[in-house]
N, C-alpha and C positions, 0 to 999 in steps of 0.2 A: 045391389052392391055386394060387393064380396067381404068376407069377414077376415080372409088372410089374404095380403097380398104379399109380392115382391118386396124383400127387404127386411120383412116382419121379423121377430125373434118368437119361435114357436119353440113348444115343448111336447115330446111325444107322450103321449097318455095309454096307449094300449099295447099290447104285445109282450113278449118274455123280456122279464126285467134283465139289467146290467148283469147281475149275478149269474144268470144263466146265458150270457150270452146274447141277450137282445139290446134293444134300444130304448128301453121304455124311461122314461125319466131323463134323457138327453136334450137339451136346449141347442138349437142353432139357426141360422138364418136362413130365410127362404129365397132360395137361388132361383127357381122357375116355378111358375104357376101354370099346371096342365088343366085348363077350365073346361075343354070338352071331356075329359077324363075323369074330373074330381080328383085330379091328385097334385102333389107339390113335391118339391124336390129339395130337401133340406139338407144344408152344409152338414158334413160330417156324421149323418145318419144313413142308415139303410146301404152301407155298402156292399156291391156285389163285383166278383171276379170276371173281367171278361176276355175271352182268349181272342186274340187280332191275329191274324194271319200275316206272315213274315213276308214284307217286301221293302224294297229299296228308293231313298229317294234320289234326285236327281244328283246329288252329292255323292252317293254311294252308300250313305248311311243306312246300317239294316232298321227296320220298323216292325214292331208287332211284339208279340209275347203275350204278356200276361198284363192285364189292365185293370185297376179298381178304380171305380168310381161310384158316385151316388145314384140309387134308382129311386125313381116316383113310390110315395108312400100316399095312401088315400087321405083326403083333408078330413075325415072325421077321426082319424086316429093322431092327430095333432091339435094342441090348444094354444091360442095367443098367450102371451107372456106379458103380465101387467110390468110396465116399467119401474114403477116405484117398487113394489113389493119382490119383483123378480119369480114371481108364481103364476103358474097356468090359470087362466080366467074366461068368462066369456065374455062375448062382444056384443055391445048394443049399440045402438044408431040414435042420434038426437038431430033435431034440427035447429039449425044455428043461421042469423042472420049476419051477412057477410057483406059490407062495404066496399066496393072497389070503383075508383072513379068516378063515385058520386050516385052510383046505382047500388040497389040493398037488395041482394037476391037471398032467398033460403036456401040452405044446402044441408044435405045430411052428414054428419060426422061421426066415425067410428069411436067408439070409448070402451075402457074396459070396466066391466062392471064387478062390483065388490061383492063377494061372497060372505055368508055369516060367519066361515072360519077365520078369515080375515080380519073382522072388525074389532 
C-alpha cells in the first residue's frame, strides 16, 4: 500500500530552503504519482522551464516558446501533511473492519502518526 497517493497534501522536507531559492517547506497537492520511478509531481513545487519548438495550430496561432511546469520530485523528499495540525507527519497503517452489504471485510487504512513534538 502506498504512503502517498494522488490528491494528498504533502510538504517538501529536503533540498535548499526557500530563502536560498529552493522548495523546502512548501506544501502542495500531489498531481501525479510515478510508481515505477518512485517520484511524485506536486502542485507549485519544483518548477522547471521547458523550451518548446515553435509550431502552428490549424487556426494559424503560434505555439511554442518557454513553458514552466512542475517536474517530478523523489517520494523520499516529501512528507504527508497531517490534516489536523497542518504539519508533516509519518504514515501508519491499521486494519479496520468495514461492513458493506452485510459482508464484513478487514481493510488496511492509512493514518497520520503523532510525533513526540506535536503532543
